[in-house]
N, C-alpha and C positions, 0 to 999 in steps of 0.2 A: 240606250242611255250611255252617256260618257261619264265615267267616274274619274274624278280628278284626285290622284293620290296627293297627300299632303306635301311630299317632296317635289311634286311637279307643279305646284300652284303658280310659281313665278313664270315658268315656261308657258303654262296655259293662259295666264293673264296677258302676256305679250301676244301670244298666238291669236287670241280673241280679237285683238285690235288689227293685227297684220293680215289675218285670213278669216274674215267674217263668214265667208262662204262655207267654211268647215263647220260652223256652229249654228248658223241661222236656221231656226225651226227645230233644232235638236234639243234634247233634254240633257242637262249636266247635273252632277251631284258632287258636292264638296263640303268641307268643314271650314267655317269662317267665324270671325268675331263681328258682332253687330256694332255699327256706327250709325248714329241718328242725328244728322245735321238739323239744326233748328229750322232752317229754311225749307226742308222737305215736307211734303204733305204727310199726313198721319199714316197712310198705307204704303209709304215708301221708306226704304232704309238702304244702307250700304253694308253688305257683307264683304269682309275682306281680311287681309293679313298684313302685319307689319313686315316691311322688306328693307334690307340693307342694300342701298344702291351703290355705295362706294366704300364707306368706312363706318365704324360704330357710331359716329356722331351724325351720320347721314341716313336716317331711317324715314320711311314714308309709309302711309297706310295705302294699300292697293286694293281697291274694290270696285264693284260695278253697281249701278242702280238696280234695286230689286223691288218689285211691287208685290204686296201680299195683304189680304184682308187680316191676316194674323199680325202684321207689323206693329199695330198699336200695343200689343201685349208684350212685345220685346223691349228689353232695356239695353241701353248702350253698354257695351262690354260683355253681354251674353255671348256664349259660344253656341253655334247651331250647325246642324247638318241640313243643308238645303238641297232640294231637288227642284230645278226650275227649267222652263222652256226659254230658249234664247231668241230674242228678236232684236232688231236694231232700229233706233229712232233718233231724230234730231233733238237733242236736249241741250239747254244752256250750260249745264254742269260739264258737258263734254266740249262745248264750243263747236258743236256740229254733231255728226252721227256717231253713235256709240251703242254698246250693248245694253239691253234692258232685260233683266231676268224676271220672268213671270213665275213666281213661286208656286209649285204644285204641292210641296210638302216641306215643313220646317219642324225639326225636332231638336231638343237639347243635345249638346255634344260636349265631350271632354275638351278642355282648352289645349291648344297647341302652343307651347311656349317658345319654340325656336323660331327665329326669323326666317323669312324667305330670302334666298340668295340667288344671284344670277350668274355666278361664275363656278 
């Protein structure tokens, strides 16, 4: 299992896109905030973190698609610790191939208030 420390979330987020071979078929564990876009099926959500990409006025939510039978019980804004197996699939939300997290375990977690930084 690959445990993603809170301070390395941004590095991991980019690395998952640039080096899928490092993560495909592996299990990752991290803490994230739940986002539930209305267009997503009930068993799918976005776990992620807010990141500052250049300045305080330029923040974005960075997350990957996650599938779980437990997803309908989650509320947008919940903080969770997720353990999931990584696979890659073509999804319209990515405009091509991207990571899909198949959750193996989800449990409540303490919120992480600080933003993700890339510098």
